[in-house]
N, C-alpha and C positions, 0 to 999 in steps of 0.2 A: 541579467540576474533573475533567478527563478525563486519560487516560494521557499526553496531550501537554502537560499543564500548564494553567495558567490561561489563559482566553480574554481577550485584550485587545481592546477596541473599536478601538484604533488599527490593528489588523491588518485589520479590515473596511474601514477608510477608506483604506488604502494603495492606490497605483496598481496594484500587482501582486497584489492579493488573489485575483483569479480564476485567474491563472496558478499561484499558490502552491497554491490549493485543488485545482485540476485535477492539478497535478504530484503532490501527495500522494496523490490518489486513484489515479492511474495507477501510482505506485510500490507501493501496496498491492495492486492487481490483479496487477501483475507478480510480486510476492512470492508471492501465492496460486497463480498459475499455475506458478511454479517449484516450489513444494511439491507441487503436483498432478503435475507431470511427474516429479519425483523418486519419488513414490509409484508411478506407473505403471512406471517403470524397475525399481523394487524388485519389483513384482509380476511383471514379465517375467522377471527373474532367478530368481525362485522357481519359475517354471514349467519352466525349462530345467535 
């Protein structure tokens, strides 16, 4: 079991599994980049 819950085989068989998988990956990358940008902003504010 992962953080997202139980894995259902029906999810792999759905017509949109690839779009769902890619969308989840893109959302995680965007969240990571937003955190990184916020940290860089924090560092810039500490320098001035």
